[in-house]
C-alpha positions in Angstrom: 0.0 0.1 0.0 1.2 3.3 -0.9 1.5 6.4 1.5 -1.3 9.0 0.5 -0.5 11.5 -2.0 1.0 14.7 -0.2 2.1 12.5 2.6 4.9 10.5 1.8 6.1 10.1 5.2 3.3 8.6 6.3 3.5 4.9 7.1 0.2 3.7 8.3 -2.7 5.7 10.1 -5.3 4.0 12.2 -6.7 3.3 15.8 -5.8 0.6 18.5 -7.4 -0.3 21.7 -6.3 1.8 24.6 -5.2 -0.8 26.6 -2.9 -2.3 23.9 -0.9 1.0 23.5 1.9 -0.5 25.3 2.5 -3.4 23.3 1.8 -1.3 19.8 4.4 0.6 20.9 6.9 -2.1 21.9 6.2 -3.8 18.6 6.9 -1.0 16.1 9.9 -0.3 18.1 11.2 -3.7 17.7 10.7 -3.4 13.8 13.0 -0.5 13.9 15.2 -2.5 16.6 14.3 0.4 19.3 14.4 -0.9 22.7 11.3 0.8 24.0 11.7 0.2 27.7 9.5 1.2 31.3 11.0 5.0 30.4 9.6 5.2 27.0 6.2 4.3 28.3 6.4 6.4 30.9 6.7 9.1 28.8 3.8 7.8 26.5 1.5 7.1 29.3 1.8 10.4 30.8 1.4 12.5 27.7 -1.7 10.4 26.6 -4.5 11.8 28.9 -3.8 15.0 27.3 -4.4 14.5 23.8 -7.2 14.8 21.6 -7.4 13.7 18.2 -9.8 15.9 16.7 -7.3 18.7 16.9 -4.1 18.8 15.2 -2.1 20.4 18.1 -3.7 17.3 20.5 -1.7 14.5 19.5 1.4 13.6 21.1 4.5 12.6 19.1 7.5 10.2 20.3 10.3 8.9 17.9 12.1 5.5 17.6 15.1 5.8 16.1 16.4 2.5 15.9 19.3 0.5 14.1 17.0 0.0 10.7 15.7 3.5 10.8 13.6 6.0 12.5 9.7 6.1 13.1 7.5 8.7 14.9 4.8 7.8 16.5 1.9 10.3 16.9 -0.9 9.2 19.5 -4.0 10.7 20.7 -7.3 9.6 22.8 -10.3 9.6 20.2 -12.7 11.9 22.1 -15.6 10.1 24.0 -13.9 6.7 23.3 -11.9 4.1 24.4 -9.6 3.9 21.4 -6.1 5.2 20.3 -6.0 7.1 17.1 -2.1 6.5 15.9 0.0 7.7 13.1 3.2 6.1 12.4 5.8 8.3 10.0 9.1 7.3 8.2 11.2 6.6 5.3 10.1 2.6 5.2 10.0 0.1 2.5 7.2 -2.1 1.7 8.3 -4.8 4.2 8.4 -2.3 6.9 5.2 -0.6 5.8 3.4 -3.9 5.8 4.5 -5.0 9.2 3.4 -1.6 10.8 -0.2 -2.2 9.4 -0.6 -5.7 10.7 0.5 -4.4 14.0 -1.9 -1.8 14.1 -4.6 -3.9 12.7 -3.9 -6.3 15.4 -3.8 -3.7 18.2 -7.0 -2.9 17.0 -9.1 -6.0 17.0 -7.2 -8.6 19.8 -6.7 -8.1 23.6 -2.7 -7.7 23.6 -2.1 -6.9 26.8 1.1 -8.3 28.8 0.2 -11.4 31.2 
């Protein structure tokens, strides 16, 4: 799948279940070989309550600078819902794009919280 016209850096946009936010971040980070740890999660978790996906300035951005490439996560709570809107941006090939799309689809469909 190609990125939308005018947004060549957009890898994927969608939504995930709120309870899957950490595992989604961990999975996407692992795709670029970035070690997403507790401190990374604390930063994302602390920012999420103040986000709003209906306002452009209401999104939270978090960089994942890995060994493979850099991806930028953008996350925002959906107003009145229990989901988080996500965008992943970066310069990627088709394989990594497909992996990110799959991670988002799984985080939207299944309960992926660690046991």
